[in-house]
Backbone as CSV, one residue per row, in Angstrom:
resi,resn,N_x,N_y,N_z,CA_x,CA_y,CA_z,C_x,C_y,C_z
1,MET,0.848,-1.193,0.000,0.000,0.000,0.000,0.884,1.243,0.000
2,SER,0.663,2.141,-0.944,1.503,3.315,-1.071,1.175,4.325,0.020
3,VAL,2.108,5.265,0.232,1.901,6.300,1.239,0.724,7.182,0.864
4,VAL,0.613,7.491,-0.448,-0.482,8.341,-0.915,-1.826,7.662,-0.669
5,LYS,-1.922,6.372,-0.997,-3.176,5.648,-0.791,-3.506,5.543,0.692
6,LEU,-2.472,5.326,1.512,-2.694,5.233,2.948,-3.235,6.550,3.488
7,PHE,-2.668,7.672,3.031,-3.140,8.984,3.473,-4.569,9.230,3.015
8,ARG,-4.883,8.824,1.791,-6.234,9.003,1.282,-7.234,8.171,2.076
9,ASP,-6.844,6.945,2.424,-7.725,6.089,3.209,-7.953,6.658,4.604
10,LEU,-6.893,7.250,5.171,-7.034,7.840,6.489,-8.011,9.013,6.471
11,CYS,-7.982,9.775,5.365,-8.854,10.938,5.258,-10.297,10.529,5.008
12,THR,-10.511,9.501,4.185,-11.873,9.102,3.805,-12.493,8.122,4.787
13,ASP,-11.668,7.261,5.371,-12.192,6.243,6.281,-11.195,6.007,7.411
14,PRO,-10.995,7.008,8.257,-9.965,6.868,9.293,-10.228,5.716,10.245
15,GLY,-11.505,5.498,10.610,-11.805,4.416,11.540,-11.470,3.054,10.978
16,GLY,-11.860,2.828,9.706,-11.593,1.535,9.086,-10.118,1.278,8.917
17,THR,-9.373,2.291,8.481,-7.938,2.119,8.271,-7.225,1.852,9.582
18,LEU,-7.601,2.578,10.627,-6.953,2.387,11.916,-7.292,1.037,12.533
19,ARG,-8.491,0.528,12.249,-8.831,-0.805,12.747,-7.995,-1.878,12.063
20,GLU,-7.770,-1.710,10.748,-6.990,-2.688,9.993,-5.501,-2.571,10.295
21,ARG,-5.022,-1.343,10.450,-3.588,-1.111,10.683,-3.432,-0.142,11.846
22,PRO,-3.561,-0.617,13.076,-3.476,0.282,14.240,-2.126,0.968,14.377
23,GLU,-1.074,0.364,13.791,0.249,0.971,13.900,0.327,2.329,13.223
24,VAL,-0.596,2.577,12.255,-0.613,3.869,11.570,-0.862,5.003,12.559
25,GLY,-1.701,4.754,13.552,-1.944,5.760,14.570,-0.990,5.671,15.742
26,LEU,-0.536,4.451,16.063,0.322,4.263,17.223,1.718,4.840,17.013
27,VAL,2.258,4.716,15.799,3.624,5.187,15.542,3.749,6.687,15.811
28,PRO,2.918,7.555,15.204,3.052,8.990,15.522,2.685,9.306,16.966
29,MET,1.753,8.553,17.548,1.364,8.804,18.936,2.542,8.555,19.874
30,VAL,3.246,7.436,19.675,4.413,7.123,20.500,5.492,8.185,20.321
31,PHE,5.668,8.644,19.077,6.676,9.670,18.802,6.361,10.950,19.568
32,VAL,5.108,11.378,19.527,4.705,12.607,20.220,4.917,12.462,21.723
33,VAL,4.562,11.306,22.283,4.719,11.083,23.720,6.192,11.136,24.117
34,ILE,7.043,10.476,23.335,8.479,10.443,23.659,9.077,11.837,23.591
35,VAL,8.766,12.581,22.525,9.333,13.917,22.363,8.840,14.855,23.458
36,THR,7.557,14.774,23.782,7.000,15.631,24.839,7.639,15.325,26.184
37,LEU,7.752,14.044,26.509,8.369,13.650,27.775,9.835,14.059,27.813
38,TRP,10.532,13.883,26.703,11.940,14.274,26.600,12.091,15.770,26.863
39,GLU,11.282,16.580,26.198,11.347,18.034,26.374,11.084,18.414,27.827
40,PHE,10.078,17.799,28.432,9.723,18.118,29.812,10.858,17.763,30.775
41,VAL,11.405,16.565,30.650,12.463,16.122,31.565,13.683,17.023,31.461
42,VAL,14.091,17.341,30.224,15.278,18.180,30.029,15.058,19.568,30.604
43,ARG,13.878,20.142,30.379,13.593,21.486,30.876,13.422,21.491,32.402
44,TYR,12.691,20.522,32.900,12.371,20.505,34.332,13.619,20.264,35.182
45,PHE,14.442,19.308,34.781,15.638,18.980,35.554,16.860,19.784,35.110
46,GLN,16.660,20.671,34.168,17.735,21.551,33.689,18.986,20.746,33.298
47,VAL,18.758,19.754,32.468,19.865,18.926,31.982,20.781,19.779,31.108
48,PRO,22.094,19.729,31.339,23.009,20.553,30.536,22.884,20.248,29.047
49,ILE,22.996,21.291,28.228,22.821,21.138,26.791,23.906,20.264,26.185
50,TYR,25.100,20.262,26.804,26.186,19.441,26.267,25.997,17.956,26.595
51,PHE,25.014,17.650,27.468,24.740,16.251,27.822,23.614,15.695,26.953
52,ILE,22.428,16.240,27.075,21.296,15.877,26.208,20.509,17.145,25.901
53,PRO,20.485,17.583,24.660,19.734,18.790,24.312,18.235,18.513,24.238
54,ALA,17.454,19.527,24.417,16.001,19.396,24.302,15.616,19.217,22.834
55,PRO,14.511,18.518,22.562,14.067,18.353,21.169,13.882,19.680,20.434
56,SER,13.456,20.731,21.147,13.278,22.034,20.502,14.604,22.573,19.979
57,LEU,15.693,22.339,20.730,17.013,22.785,20.274,17.489,21.953,19.087
58,ILE,17.158,20.673,19.094,17.508,19.823,17.954,16.767,20.281,16.707
59,LEU,15.494,20.643,16.884,14.703,21.153,15.765,15.307,22.447,15.230
60,GLU,15.779,23.306,16.109,16.443,24.541,15.679,17.706,24.225,14.885
61,ALA,18.456,23.224,15.354,19.681,22.837,14.641,19.352,22.292,13.257
62,LEU,18.282,21.519,13.156,17.849,21.009,11.852,17.478,22.150,10.915
63,PHE,16.700,23.089,11.418,16.295,24.227,10.595,17.514,25.029,10.163
64,ARG,18.436,25.255,11.078,19.640,26.030,10.766,20.499,25.318,9.726
65,GLY,20.586,23.990,9.837,21.417,23.244,8.907,20.824,23.143,7.512
66,PHE,19.506,23.109,7.416,18.859,23.028,6.106,18.620,24.403,5.488
67,ASN,18.609,25.426,6.298,18.378,26.785,5.804,19.690,27.422,5.368
68,THR,20.420,26.734,4.488,21.700,27.206,3.982,21.782,26.946,2.485
69,ASN,22.823,27.501,1.891,23.086,27.204,0.488,23.368,25.718,0.328
70,ILE,22.948,25.159,-0.800,23.064,23.719,-0.998,24.513,23.240,-0.955
71,TRP,25.470,24.109,-1.294,26.883,23.720,-1.308,27.640,24.214,-0.080
72,ALA,26.941,24.820,0.880,27.606,25.335,2.079,28.082,24.183,2.956
73,LEU,29.340,24.206,3.370,29.906,23.122,4.170,29.388,23.127,5.602
74,ASP,28.806,24.255,6.053,28.253,24.289,7.397,26.772,23.900,7.423
75,GLY,26.235,23.485,6.266,24.862,23.007,6.179,24.827,21.505,5.965
76,TYR,23.617,20.997,5.808,23.446,19.555,5.690,23.430,19.053,4.253
77,TRP,23.012,19.890,3.322,22.712,19.395,1.980,23.898,18.695,1.327
78,VAL,25.035,19.354,1.267,26.183,18.778,0.563,26.680,17.520,1.269
79,HIS,26.618,17.496,2.589,27.068,16.314,3.340,26.115,15.139,3.127
80,ILE,24.810,15.432,3.061,23.839,14.373,2.783,24.076,13.778,1.404
81,MET,24.259,14.632,0.407,24.493,14.145,-0.958,25.754,13.293,-1.020
82,TYR,26.790,13.718,-0.326,28.054,12.980,-0.344,27.886,11.601,0.311
83,THR,27.260,11.564,1.479,27.065,10.295,2.178,26.128,9.370,1.407
84,VAL,25.041,9.923,0.866,24.108,9.116,0.079,24.800,8.528,-1.147
85,GLY,25.651,9.328,-1.790,26.398,8.825,-2.944,27.306,7.672,-2.570
86,GLU,28.006,7.805,-1.443,28.870,6.717,-0.968,28.047,5.481,-0.635
87,CYS,26.935,5.691,0.043,26.080,4.579,0.470,25.522,3.825,-0.732
88,ILE,24.932,4.536,-1.672,24.319,3.879,-2.835,25.384,3.207,-3.700
89,GLY,26.499,3.889,-3.897,27.580,3.297,-4.698,28.110,2.017,-4.080
90,GLY,28.384,2.049,-2.768,28.867,0.847,-2.089,27.824,-0.249,-2.069
91,PHE,26.557,0.140,-1.914,25.469,-0.830,-1.897,25.347,-1.543,-3.236
92,VAL,25.391,-0.805,-4.325,25.265,-1.405,-5.659,26.436,-2.348,-5.932
93,ILE,27.643,-1.887,-5.655,28.830,-2.714,-5.913,28.813,-3.964,-5.041
94,GLY,28.598,-3.785,-3.747,28.596,-4.925,-2.832,27.477,-5.909,-3.122
95,SER,26.299,-5.385,-3.487,25.165,-6.265,-3.776,25.415,-7.090,-5.026
96,LEU,25.883,-6.448,-6.082,26.146,-7.169,-7.324,27.205,-8.247,-7.124
97,LEU,28.283,-7.897,-6.426,29.337,-8.879,-6.177,28.829,-10.012,-5.286
98,GLY,28.046,-9.661,-4.254,27.529,-10.678,-3.348,26.604,-11.653,-4.057
99,ILE,25.706,-11.122,-4.892,24.782,-11.991,-5.631,25.536,-12.851,-6.636
100,LEU,26.493,-12.238,-7.334,27.255,-12.981,-8.342,28.070,-14.108,-7.709
101,VAL,28.829,-13.775,-6.667,29.657,-14.791,-6.013,28.777,-15.839,-5.333
102,GLY,27.685,-15.400,-4.709,26.770,-16.339,-4.072,26.156,-17.306,-5.063
103,THR,25.830,-16.793,-6.251,25.269,-17.651,-7.297,26.281,-18.703,-7.739
104,LEU,27.503,-18.285,-7.959,28.546,-19.220,-8.390,28.832,-20.270,-7.323
105,ILE,28.948,-19.826,-6.074,29.255,-20.763,-4.994,28.135,-21.781,-4.812
106,SER,26.886,-21.317,-4.935,25.752,-22.215,-4.702,25.614,-23.288,-5.770
107,GLN,26.180,-23.059,-6.943,26.032,-24.018,-8.031,27.105,-25.099,-8.022
108,PHE,28.177,-24.879,-7.261,29.289,-25.840,-7.270,29.702,-26.110,-5.823
109,ASP,29.466,-27.313,-5.362,29.772,-27.674,-3.975,31.253,-27.537,-3.664
110,LEU,32.118,-27.894,-4.608,33.551,-27.812,-4.374,33.990,-26.365,-4.181
111,VAL,33.408,-25.451,-4.975,33.736,-24.030,-4.832,33.278,-23.521,-3.476
112,GLU,32.093,-23.949,-3.040,31.578,-23.515,-1.730,32.492,-23.989,-0.607
113,LYS,32.869,-25.262,-0.630,33.715,-25.798,0.432,35.100,-25.162,0.424
114,THR,35.570,-24.748,-0.750,36.901,-24.155,-0.855,36.911,-22.689,-0.441
115,MET,35.902,-21.926,-0.874,35.925,-20.476,-0.708,35.295,-19.988,0.598
116,MET,34.306,-20.696,1.127,33.580,-20.184,2.287,34.465,-19.919,3.503
117,PRO,35.454,-20.767,3.831,36.310,-20.427,4.990,37.012,-19.089,4.824
118,TYR,37.452,-18.776,3.606,38.113,-17.491,3.367,37.118,-16.330,3.462
119,VAL,35.926,-16.538,2.919,34.911,-15.487,2.963,34.505,-15.186,4.404
120,VAL,34.239,-16.233,5.180,33.845,-16.053,6.581,34.979,-15.420,7.377
121,GLY,36.208,-15.874,7.153,37.350,-15.293,7.856,37.522,-13.820,7.562
122,PHE,37.304,-13.436,6.305,37.423,-12.030,5.929,36.300,-11.211,6.543
123,GLN,35.105,-11.787,6.612,33.964,-11.070,7.153,34.102,-10.837,8.658
124,THR,34.762,-11.753,9.367,34.900,-11.610,10.818,35.889,-10.520,11.213
125,LEU,36.661,-10.005,10.264,37.582,-8.916,10.589,36.787,-7.680,10.996
126,PRO,37.114,-7.044,12.113,36.406,-5.815,12.520,36.607,-4.716,11.474
127,LYS,35.502,-4.181,10.979,35.586,-3.181,9.916,36.243,-1.897,10.393
128,VAL,36.015,-1.560,11.663,36.644,-0.353,12.206,38.157,-0.511,12.238
129,ALA,38.629,-1.755,12.431,40.067,-2.001,12.519,40.752,-1.898,11.160
130,ILE,40.038,-2.307,10.096,40.669,-2.282,8.776,40.336,-1.015,7.995
131,ALA,39.411,-0.197,8.506,39.069,1.040,7.816,40.272,1.966,7.637
132,PRO,41.157,2.121,8.665,42.342,2.975,8.443,43.227,2.512,7.286
133,LEU,43.276,1.184,7.060,44.063,0.685,5.931,43.461,1.149,4.610
134,PHE,42.136,1.150,4.522,41.488,1.616,3.299,41.770,3.087,3.063
135,ILE,41.850,3.872,4.150,42.177,5.290,4.008,43.588,5.443,3.451
136,ILE,44.511,4.591,3.921,45.892,4.648,3.423,45.957,4.197,1.970
137,TRP,45.248,3.125,1.639,45.313,2.568,0.289,44.577,3.417,-0.739
138,PHE,43.398,3.924,-0.366,42.532,4.581,-1.343,42.346,6.076,-1.102
139,GLY,42.951,6.611,-0.037,42.896,8.052,0.189,41.665,8.484,0.979
140,LEU,41.565,9.801,1.186,40.478,10.378,1.970,39.224,10.627,1.152
141,GLY,39.288,10.407,-0.150,38.150,10.682,-1.014,37.076,9.623,-0.931
142,ILE,36.222,9.619,-1.927,35.042,8.755,-1.919,35.386,7.283,-2.147
143,THR,36.549,7.007,-2.771,36.886,5.617,-3.111,36.986,4.734,-1.874
144,SER,37.647,5.218,-0.825,37.809,4.399,0.389,36.459,4.115,1.034
145,LYS,35.540,5.069,0.973,34.208,4.872,1.556,33.395,3.870,0.725
146,LEU,33.557,3.933,-0.591,32.866,2.983,-1.462,33.337,1.556,-1.192
147,VAL,34.649,1.392,-1.038,35.194,0.056,-0.798,34.697,-0.492,0.530
148,LEU,34.734,0.325,1.577,34.296,-0.127,2.891,32.801,-0.428,2.902
149,SER,32.015,0.433,2.284,30.572,0.229,2.219,30.233,-1.027,1.423
150,ALA,30.926,-1.232,0.307,30.681,-2.416,-0.516,31.074,-3.686,0.219
151,MET,32.154,-3.636,0.972,32.613,-4.821,1.690,31.613,-5.234,2.760
152,ILE,31.027,-4.256,3.464,30.044,-4.572,4.498,28.749,-5.086,3.869
153,THR,28.397,-4.566,2.700,27.172,-4.991,2.019,27.320,-6.381,1.418
154,PHE,28.515,-6.737,1.024,28.773,-7.963,0.277,28.310,-9.221,1.009
155,PHE,28.633,-9.347,2.293,28.412,-10.610,2.997,26.936,-10.969,3.152
156,PRO,26.043,-10.049,3.564,24.619,-10.437,3.651,24.048,-10.921,2.322
157,LEU,24.454,-10.270,1.221,23.956,-10.705,-0.095,24.539,-12.054,-0.480
158,LEU,25.799,-12.279,-0.134,26.434,-13.563,-0.441,25.714,-14.705,0.272
159,ILE,25.537,-14.587,1.577,24.925,-15.656,2.366,23.478,-15.886,1.943
160,ASN,22.710,-14.808,1.777,21.306,-14.964,1.409,21.156,-15.544,0.008
161,SER,22.061,-15.197,-0.901,22.003,-15.768,-2.243,22.280,-17.266,-2.208
162,ILE,23.282,-17.664,-1.458,23.607,-19.084,-1.355,22.431,-19.863,-0.759
163,VAL,21.885,-19.348,0.339,20.762,-20.026,0.988,19.560,-20.094,0.050
164,GLY,19.295,-19.005,-0.661,18.153,-18.976,-1.566,18.261,-19.984,-2.694
165,PHE,19.424,-20.058,-3.324,19.601,-20.986,-4.438,19.610,-22.444,-3.964
166,LYS,20.191,-22.694,-2.793,20.295,-24.071,-2.322,19.005,-24.561,-1.659
167,SER,18.058,-23.646,-1.402,16.811,-24.053,-0.757,15.739,-24.478,-1.757
168,THR,16.079,-24.481,-3.031,15.112,-24.902,-4.046,14.719,-26.365,-3.834
169,GLU,13.437,-26.624,-3.847,12.955,-27.987,-3.613,13.394,-28.914,-4.742
170,GLN,13.888,-30.074,-4.357,14.380,-31.029,-5.341,13.264,-31.523,-6.255
171,ASP,12.025,-31.589,-5.748,10.898,-32.039,-6.566,10.687,-31.122,-7.771
172,LYS,10.872,-29.829,-7.566,10.713,-28.885,-8.677,11.795,-29.090,-9.729
173,ILE,13.011,-29.333,-9.263,14.113,-29.571,-10.201,13.877,-30.865,-10.982
174,ASP,13.452,-31.892,-10.274,13.170,-33.168,-10.945,12.049,-33.017,-11.975
175,LEU,11.042,-32.222,-11.645,9.944,-31.991,-12.582,10.445,-31.307,-13.842
176,MET,11.305,-30.294,-13.683,11.844,-29.597,-14.853,12.690,-30.525,-15.702
177,ARG,13.467,-31.409,-15.070,14.290,-32.344,-15.825,13.424,-33.362,-16.562
178,SER,12.301,-33.736,-15.962,11.387,-34.659,-16.637,10.759,-34.022,-17.872
179,LEU,10.750,-32.692,-17.896,10.227,-31.952,-19.050,11.333,-31.580,-20.035
180,ALA,12.516,-32.214,-19.866,13.663,-32.023,-20.761,14.253,-30.623,-20.668
181,ALA,14.145,-29.986,-19.512,14.744,-28.665,-19.332,16.241,-28.816,-19.096
182,ASN,17.031,-27.912,-19.679,18.471,-27.940,-19.447,18.800,-27.198,-18.148
183,GLU,20.094,-27.206,-17.771,20.494,-26.610,-16.493,20.228,-25.111,-16.454
184,TRP,20.413,-24.411,-17.576,20.140,-22.972,-17.607,18.655,-22.700,-17.392
185,GLN,17.800,-23.490,-18.023,16.361,-23.302,-17.841,15.930,-23.597,-16.409
186,ILE,16.530,-24.610,-15.812,16.223,-24.918,-14.410,16.654,-23.760,-13.509
187,PHE,17.828,-23.201,-13.800,18.318,-22.080,-13.000,17.420,-20.857,-13.157
188,TYR,17.083,-20.531,-14.394,16.333,-19.305,-14.676,14.872,-19.406,-14.240
189,LEU,14.255,-20.580,-14.452,12.823,-20.720,-14.194,12.493,-21.210,-12.787
190,VAL,13.443,-21.850,-12.113,13.143,-22.425,-10.799,14.044,-21.850,-9.700
191,LYS,15.343,-22.011,-9.862,16.257,-21.619,-8.788,16.283,-20.107,-8.579
192,PHE,16.339,-19.341,-9.656,16.438,-17.886,-9.522,15.197,-17.284,-8.856
193,PRO,13.971,-17.622,-9.312,12.788,-17.091,-8.603,12.731,-17.528,-7.147
194,ASN,13.157,-18.760,-6.880,13.130,-19.253,-5.497,14.079,-18.465,-4.608
195,ALA,15.181,-17.987,-5.184,16.185,-17.263,-4.394,15.834,-15.801,-4.190
196,MET,14.923,-15.233,-4.988,14.658,-13.802,-4.932,14.193,-13.309,-3.561
197,PRO,13.271,-13.994,-2.864,12.907,-13.511,-1.525,14.099,-13.444,-0.581
198,PHE,15.018,-14.417,-0.678,16.209,-14.412,0.162,17.137,-13.263,-0.230
199,VAL,17.249,-13.009,-1.533,18.094,-11.919,-2.011,17.570,-10.577,-1.504
200,PHE,16.269,-10.392,-1.545,15.705,-9.128,-1.069,15.859,-8.983,0.441
201,ALA,15.819,-10.096,1.158,16.109,-10.032,2.593,17.537,-9.547,2.822
202,GLY,18.452,-10.009,1.972,19.830,-9.526,2.048,19.952,-8.071,1.653
203,LEU,19.164,-7.640,0.671,19.194,-6.245,0.251,18.704,-5.323,1.356
204,GLU,17.699,-5.768,2.107,17.192,-4.959,3.219,18.277,-4.738,4.263
205,MET,19.054,-5.770,4.546,20.160,-5.611,5.484,21.302,-4.825,4.856
206,GLY,21.580,-5.118,3.587,22.716,-4.502,2.919,22.607,-2.993,2.803
207,ILE,21.402,-2.472,2.541,21.257,-1.030,2.362,21.532,-0.287,3.662
208,VAL,21.170,-0.909,4.797,21.468,-0.302,6.090,22.950,-0.417,6.407
209,TYR,23.524,-1.590,6.129,24.952,-1.785,6.380,25.808,-0.858,5.520
210,SER,25.364,-0.602,4.300,26.145,0.277,3.422,26.215,1.688,3.989
211,LEU,25.130,2.146,4.603,25.136,3.461,5.242,26.085,3.473,6.434
212,ILE,26.070,2.394,7.209,26.990,2.286,8.344,28.435,2.297,7.855
213,GLY,28.705,1.568,6.769,30.061,1.532,6.228,30.535,2.894,5.780
214,ALA,29.665,3.648,5.141,30.035,4.994,4.686,30.353,5.888,5.877
215,ILE,29.542,5.832,6.929,29.759,6.679,8.099,31.045,6.292,8.824
216,VAL,31.301,4.986,8.958,32.535,4.529,9.610,33.747,5.038,8.836
217,GLY,33.693,4.951,7.503,34.793,5.456,6.697,34.999,6.953,6.873
218,GLU,33.909,7.691,6.999,34.021,9.143,7.198,34.562,9.465,8.588
219,PHE,34.215,8.639,9.579,34.767,8.845,10.914,36.288,8.690,10.910
220,ILE,36.768,7.668,10.216,38.207,7.388,10.214,38.967,8.482,9.479
221,GLY,38.426,8.916,8.373,39.088,9.979,7.609,38.297,10.325,6.369
222,GLY,37.854,11.549,6.283,37.074,11.959,5.131,37.127,13.459,4.938
223,GLU,36.650,13.886,3.797,36.642,15.311,3.466,35.251,15.911,3.632
224,MET,34.205,15.133,3.325,32.827,15.581,3.476,31.973,14.385,3.875
225,GLY,30.723,14.673,4.211,29.801,13.620,4.585,29.259,13.839,5.989
226,LEU,28.177,13.147,6.304,27.541,13.314,7.608,28.432,12.816,8.745
227,GLY,29.248,11.804,8.479,30.184,11.339,9.496,31.211,12.397,9.835
228,VAL,31.730,13.061,8.822,32.677,14.161,9.029,31.993,15.305,9.776
229,LEU,30.747,15.593,9.408,30.012,16.669,10.068,29.804,16.366,11.547
230,ILE,29.499,15.109,11.877,29.334,14.732,13.288,30.626,14.969,14.055
231,MET,31.753,14.596,13.477,33.039,14.813,14.137,33.294,16.300,14.360
232,GLN,32.990,17.121,13.357,33.195,18.563,13.483,32.293,19.167,14.557
233,LEU,31.035,18.737,14.580,30.102,19.254,15.581,30.493,18.813,16.989
234,ASN,31.046,17.615,17.123,31.531,17.159,18.420,32.678,18.019,18.927
235,LEU,33.547,18.411,18.011,34.707,19.209,18.399,34.306,20.562,18.962
236,VAL,33.239,21.137,18.433,32.788,22.455,18.910,31.680,22.320,19.949
237,MET,31.418,21.083,20.409,30.427,20.805,21.445,29.021,21.230,21.048
238,ASP,28.717,21.129,19.760,27.359,21.411,19.287,26.570,20.094,19.337
239,ILE,26.148,19.723,20.537,25.506,18.430,20.727,24.126,18.399,20.067
240,ALA,23.438,19.533,20.067,22.146,19.589,19.376,22.330,19.309,17.885
241,GLY,23.415,19.840,17.300,23.709,19.568,15.898,24.044,18.105,15.667
242,VAL,24.736,17.479,16.632,25.058,16.057,16.523,23.776,15.227,16.524
243,PHE,22.868,15.532,17.446,21.591,14.809,17.498,20.797,15.020,16.214
244,ALA,20.826,16.238,15.692,20.114,16.527,14.445,20.679,15.696,13.300
245,THR,22.001,15.565,13.254,22.632,14.758,12.206,22.282,13.283,12.360
246,LEU,22.221,12.819,13.599,21.823,11.428,13.843,20.390,11.173,13.391
247,ILE,19.519,12.158,13.585,18.138,12.028,13.117,18.104,11.933,11.601
248,ILE,18.926,12.727,10.928,18.989,12.665,9.464,19.450,11.281,9.013
249,LEU,20.443,10.731,9.689,20.925,9.391,9.343,19.826,8.350,9.551
250,SER,19.091,8.491,10.627,17.987,7.550,10.875,16.936,7.649,9.783
251,MET,16.601,8.869,9.385,15.601,9.054,8.337,16.089,8.490,7.008
252,LEU,17.376,8.655,6.722,17.931,8.081,5.491,17.816,6.565,5.514
253,GLY,18.134,5.963,6.651,18.020,4.516,6.770,16.592,4.039,6.572
254,ILE,15.635,4.771,7.140,14.230,4.401,6.975,13.796,4.526,5.524
255,VAL,14.195,5.615,4.872,13.827,5.824,3.461,14.418,4.723,2.588
256,PHE,15.690,4.401,2.788,16.320,3.329,2.007,15.601,2.005,2.223
257,HIS,15.249,1.724,3.468,14.546,0.476,3.784,13.194,0.422,3.076
258,LEU,12.451,1.525,3.096,11.142,1.564,2.453,11.258,1.409,0.939
259,ILE,12.315,1.964,0.357,12.521,1.827,-1.089,12.741,0.366,-1.458
260,ILE,13.572,-0.330,-0.674,13.821,-1.749,-0.937,12.545,-2.554,-0.769
261,LYS,11.747,-2.243,0.259,10.486,-2.964,0.471,9.525,-2.724,-0.688
262,ALA,9.482,-1.485,-1.190,8.606,-1.183,-2.325,9.058,-1.937,-3.571
263,LEU,10.375,-1.992,-3.819,10.899,-2.746,-4.957,10.605,-4.233,-4.804
264,GLU,10.702,-4.723,-3.582,10.419,-6.143,-3.329,8.979,-6.485,-3.704
265,LYS,8.043,-5.609,-3.334,6.642,-5.864,-3.652,6.395,-5.836,-5.152
266,LYS,7.148,-4.996,-5.873,6.963,-4.910,-7.325,7.619,-6.085,-8.045
267,VAL,8.797,-6.491,-7.582,9.574,-7.508,-8.296,9.092,-8.911,-7.975
268,ILE,8.865,-9.206,-6.698,8.445,-10.567,-6.315,7.028,-10.515,-5.737
269,PHE,6.136,-9.928,-6.511,4.740,-9.818,-6.103,4.078,-11.186,-5.937
270,TRP,4.661,-12.216,-6.557,4.106,-13.557,-6.496,4.478,-14.287,-5.214
271,SER,5.373,-13.700,-4.420,5.790,-14.341,-3.181,4.601,-14.455,-2.226
272,PRO,4.483,-15.553,-1.475,3.320,-15.755,-0.599,3.054,-14.603,0.354
273,LYS,4.103,-13.952,0.871,3.883,-12.880,1.842,3.396,-11.597,1.201
274,HIS,3.392,-11.548,-0.174,2.906,-10.366,-0.858,1.591,-10.588,-1.584
275,THR,1.222,-11.830,-1.808,0.010,-12.086,-2.571,-1.244,-11.520,-1.900
276,GLN,-1.220,-11.414,-0.583,-2.384,-10.935,0.133,-2.607,-9.432,-0.039
277,VAL,-1.579,-8.694,-0.505,-1.734,-7.259,-0.650,-1.859,-6.844,-2.103
278,ILE,-1.884,-7.827,-3.034,-2.014,-7.493,-4.422,-3.392,-6.874,-4.658
279,GLY,-3.379,-5.749,-5.353,-4.630,-5.072,-5.674,-5.061,-4.047,-4.645
280,THR,-4.284,-3.932,-3.526,-4.648,-2.940,-2.515,-4.122,-1.580,-2.930
């Protein structure tokens, strides 16, 4: 169900929509309660601004950061564009490599047994520990962030692709072979569709991990981006600005997640968990 349709349903039949999906009303209600309580506690107990700022101050920081020239380094726009570019670039590269390698490994047992120990060993390396090496190898620019983001995205797509392809029911494969289907036809018509729900589950994780990878790379060393902005705001003790930047990162993560979910509904509409919403 699209956001526009949901809003229209709320306007025309709020009672019916809320009965079917109570979370539509509960989510904003919980948000209002938390923000109100937060504001009250901070004001009443006079919590220092450098410890936890009031939501009103965070809102002021958001307004101040967005009310700037799009290329101003003291605003949010250019840093958001830079981080989003790193995130999407790393996500695309890591996802494609993860799906490709996962597909190859799943089709050949010997390749899986040979390569998986190396893949798992590489994945267990702490990303924060190896991020400085990427800065040395690839510099402070966008390349090091792309590599780190792609590396973090790669593993969820690899594992989910392998599981998806190997979970194909043998009865379906036997049926295709009885119909004289070759291995490519079995892969394209049976194994690939069967793996798609698993791949999208990996994409949902990967898009969030790619954002984390970009921010970690910016923390270690960067020229622009929301991670760099957080470090700068910390140095000048602008804690309200730090919280505002964290809110922007959270919103980006939510938007990316919703985009993947929307693509999932369009691409694998035949999946059992989506068939019930077809036509809504």
